[in-house]
N, C-alpha and C positions, 0 to 999 in steps of 0.2 A: 504495500499501501504506498502511495505517495504520503511523504509529510507534509503538514500544512506550509511549514517554512522552506520546505525543498523546490528550489524552482529550476534545476536541471530537467530539461525534455518538458518543460512545460512551455504552453505557447503565449506570446509575449506580443501577438496581434491587438487587441484590445488598448493595450499600453498605448505601442505605436501611433494607435489611429486615435487616439486623444485629441481633443479639440486644443484643450490647455493641459499643461502638465504643471507641477507644483516645483518651485525652486527652494531651495533647502538656503535657508540666511545663514549667513555667516555665523552667528551664534552658534547654530547645533553644529555639534561636531562631526566630523566627516564619517567618525565611525557609529555613524547613528544606526546601521546595518547589523554591527557587534551583538549586541545582547541578545541571548536566548534565555527560556525558562521562566520561571515566577517572579513577579517582582521582588524585592525584599521587603518581608513584613516588620512593619513600623509600629511601634508600642505606644507610640504617643496619643493623648485622647484627640488631639485634631481629626485623625483617621475615622471616618464615617461610612467608609465604604461597606457595601453590604458581602460583595462577592470578591473574591480575591483577583489580582491581575495576572495578566501574561503579557508578556513580549512577545509582539509579533510584528516585527520590522521586514516589511516586502512592498514591492508594487502593490499596487490594485488601482481598480477603473472603478468611479462611480458617475451612474446613470443619475441625470437629475432632467428633468422634463427632456426636452429634447437635445439636450446636449451631454458630452461625454468628458470626466475630466481627469486625468492623468495624477492620482494621491498615492502617497504613503501610509500605510497602517503606522501605528505605534503601539498599541497594546491591544487586548482581549481579554476580557469577563464573561460571566453568564449571564450579565445583564446588557452588554452592549460594548462597543469599540470605539477608540480614539485613531484618528488620522488629521492627516496633514492635508490640504485644501488648494487648490489655485485661487480659489474666487470663496468669497463671505457666502456661507449659508444662513438662512436663517432659522431661530428655532421652532419646534413643529413639521419643520419642511420635511415631507417623505421624500426618499432614494433609495436607490439600490447601489448597493458596492458589491464589486466582484473580484476575488482572488485571483491569483494566475492559475489556479487549478481548475478552474470554472467555477468554484463555489460563488451561490451569488446570495448575498442577504438582503433582507428590505427594514430599512432605519427611517429610524425620526430622529433630526437633529435635536440635541438637546443645547447645547453649547457650541459658538464658535468665536473664536480672537482673533487679530492680526499679530502676526508675531514677526512679520516681513515682508520686502514689497509684494511678492507672489506668494505668501504661505499664509495659510489660516490654522490655528490650532482648534480643530473640533472634535465635539464629543457626540454620541449617538447611542440611541436605544434600538435594541431589535423588537420587532415589530412583526405582527400575522399577517 
């Protein structure tokens, strides 16, 4: 079985065909794709997450209305996914996220903030 972070042998046609692609800002380390596995567990009181997050650093495609956006995923949990988008997405907006292995998820955007010229840090929840 093909691992979710394993990109060898997986088609990149959707990424190549995307109308707009995210541009990582200088503040983001170029070793962005290095981390794997679960996030470190924080024991502070400020962490109110319901489900543990896991690194998911890969290219992905967001389908938004009639447009296709080249994005990078950051992390995933049982509840949702974090990703970097080339354009601003609005809260409550419904999108589809397609991973390199062809798996597609329906998402509802929960947050989006600018971190660079063509880079927005977004979070979204899985919807049915």
